[in-house]
C-alpha positions as CSV (number, residue, x, y, z in Angstrom):
1,X,11.0,-22.6,23.8
2,X,10.4,-18.9,23.5
3,X,12.7,-16.4,25.1
4,X,11.7,-13.7,27.5
5,X,12.0,-11.1,24.8
6,X,9.8,-13.0,22.4
7,X,7.1,-13.4,25.0
8,X,7.3,-9.7,26.0
9,X,7.0,-8.8,22.3
10,X,3.9,-11.0,21.9
11,X,2.3,-9.4,25.0
12,X,3.0,-5.9,23.6
13,X,1.6,-6.8,20.2
14,X,-1.6,-8.2,21.6
15,X,-2.0,-5.3,23.9
16,X,-1.5,-2.8,21.1
17,X,-4.0,-4.6,18.8
18,X,-6.7,-4.7,21.5
19,X,-6.3,-1.0,22.3
20,X,-6.4,0.0,18.6
21,X,-9.4,-2.3,17.9
22,X,-11.2,-0.9,21.0
23,X,-10.5,2.7,19.8
24,X,-11.9,2.0,16.4
25,X,-15.0,0.2,17.7
26,X,-15.7,3.0,20.2
27,X,-15.3,5.8,17.7
28,X,-17.0,4.0,14.8
29,X,-20.1,3.1,16.8
30,X,-20.3,6.7,18.1
31,X,-20.0,8.0,14.6
32,X,-22.5,5.6,13.1
33,X,-25.0,6.3,15.8
34,X,-24.8,10.0,14.9
35,X,-23.7,10.9,18.4
36,X,-20.6,12.7,16.9
37,X,-19.9,14.4,13.7
38,X,-16.8,14.3,11.6
39,X,-16.1,17.9,12.4
40,X,-16.3,17.5,16.2
41,X,-12.6,17.8,16.9
42,X,-13.1,18.0,20.6
43,X,-14.6,14.5,20.5
44,X,-11.9,13.0,18.3
45,X,-9.0,14.6,20.3
46,X,-10.7,13.5,23.6
47,X,-11.2,9.9,22.3
48,X,-7.6,9.7,21.2
49,X,-6.3,11.1,24.5
50,X,-8.6,8.6,26.4
51,X,-7.3,5.6,24.5
52,X,-3.7,6.8,24.8
53,X,-4.2,6.9,28.6
54,X,-5.9,3.5,28.5
55,X,-3.1,2.1,26.4
56,X,-0.4,3.4,28.8
57,X,-2.1,2.2,31.9
58,X,-3.0,-1.2,30.3
59,X,0.5,-1.7,29.0
60,X,2.0,-1.0,32.5
61,X,-0.5,-3.3,34.2
62,X,-0.2,-6.1,31.6
63,X,3.7,-5.9,31.7
64,X,3.7,-6.1,35.5
65,X,1.3,-9.1,35.4
66,X,3.5,-10.7,32.6
67,X,6.6,-10.3,34.7
68,X,5.0,-11.7,37.8
69,X,3.6,-14.7,35.9
70,X,6.9,-15.3,34.1
71,X,8.8,-15.2,37.5
72,X,6.3,-17.7,38.9
73,X,6.7,-20.0,36.0
74,X,10.5,-19.8,36.2
75,X,10.4,-20.6,39.9
76,X,8.1,-23.5,39.3
77,X,10.4,-24.9,36.6
78,X,13.5,-24.4,38.8
79,X,11.8,-26.3,41.7
80,X,10.7,-29.0,39.3
81,X,14.3,-29.5,38.1
82,X,15.8,-29.4,41.6
83,X,13.6,-29.5,44.7
84,X,16.5,-28.4,46.9
85,X,16.7,-25.2,44.9
86,X,16.6,-22.2,47.3
87,X,15.2,-18.7,46.8
88,X,18.6,-17.2,45.8
89,X,19.1,-19.7,43.0
90,X,15.5,-19.0,41.8
91,X,16.2,-15.3,41.8
92,X,19.4,-15.9,39.8
93,X,17.4,-18.0,37.3
94,X,14.8,-15.2,36.9
95,X,17.6,-12.6,36.4
96,X,19.3,-14.8,33.8
97,X,16.1,-15.2,31.9
98,X,15.3,-11.5,31.8
99,X,18.8,-10.2,31.0
100,X,19.4,-8.1,27.8
101,X,22.5,-8.4,25.7
102,X,24.0,-6.7,22.7
103,X,21.8,-8.6,20.3
104,X,18.7,-7.6,22.2
105,X,19.7,-3.9,21.9
106,X,20.4,-4.3,18.2
107,X,17.1,-5.9,17.6
108,X,15.4,-3.1,19.6
109,X,17.2,-0.5,17.4
110,X,16.2,-2.2,14.2
111,X,12.6,-2.6,15.2
112,X,12.5,1.0,16.4
113,X,13.4,2.0,12.8
114,X,10.4,0.1,11.5
115,X,8.0,1.5,14.1
116,X,9.1,5.1,13.7
117,X,9.2,4.7,9.9
118,X,5.5,3.6,9.9
119,X,4.6,6.5,12.2
120,X,6.4,9.0,10.0
121,X,4.8,7.7,6.8
122,X,1.4,7.8,8.5
123,X,2.0,11.4,9.6
124,X,2.8,12.4,6.0
125,X,-0.3,10.6,4.8
126,X,-2.3,12.5,7.3
127,X,-0.9,15.8,5.9
128,X,-1.7,14.6,2.4
129,X,-5.2,13.9,3.5
130,X,-5.6,17.5,4.6
131,X,-4.2,18.8,1.4
132,X,-6.7,16.7,-0.5
133,X,-9.5,18.4,1.5
134,X,-10.3,15.5,3.9
135,X,-11.4,16.6,7.3
136,X,-9.1,17.2,10.2
137,X,-10.7,14.2,11.9
138,X,-9.6,11.9,9.1
139,X,-6.1,13.3,9.4
140,X,-6.1,12.8,13.2
141,X,-7.3,9.2,12.7
142,X,-4.6,8.5,10.1
143,X,-1.9,9.8,12.4
144,X,-3.3,7.9,15.5
145,X,-3.6,4.7,13.5
146,X,-0.1,5.0,12.0
147,X,1.4,5.5,15.4
148,X,-0.4,2.5,16.9
149,X,0.3,0.3,13.9
150,X,4.0,1.4,14.0
151,X,4.2,0.3,17.6
152,X,2.5,-3.1,16.7
153,X,4.9,-3.6,13.7
154,X,7.8,-2.7,16.0
155,X,6.8,-5.7,18.2
156,X,6.3,-7.9,15.1
157,X,9.7,-6.9,13.8
158,X,11.3,-7.8,17.2
159,X,9.6,-11.2,17.1
160,X,10.9,-11.7,13.5
161,X,14.5,-10.9,14.4
162,X,14.4,-13.1,17.5
163,X,13.1,-16.0,15.4
164,X,15.2,-15.5,12.2
165,X,18.3,-13.9,13.7
166,X,19.6,-10.4,13.1
167,X,21.7,-11.3,10.1
168,X,18.7,-12.7,8.2
169,X,16.5,-9.7,8.7
């Protein structure tokens, strides 16, 4: 059975993938239709800001829904095990399921290194793209994609460490 942290990581990965895919579909279709040019920095910056806002709001809403559904499923499982289980016992079960320990913090730190590393490398690639005379829009998209991919890989790394253990990672 998957732990709370594994489920939370999967939800974050899926959310990140959907937001990144939606951004690229949105910008690519606008670009292909000729609605926007590569040099229209106002459009590119606006699109990125829009999808950052959408990502933040979607992540908050999805995490709230995830926690509500997880709490409901824990309560149902507790009632199925013991029908005489009261609300205090159910609350205790929910708190126990969602507790973070030292291993969780270590996994978070190690996965943050991966996420920030990818974002940093992407930023450098964006700068290299500018030096190689690519447009600023290309640079912005490289940076945006690297930050998004870094966040997704951070979640994947967390999932890996929860599955394989911190010593095997």
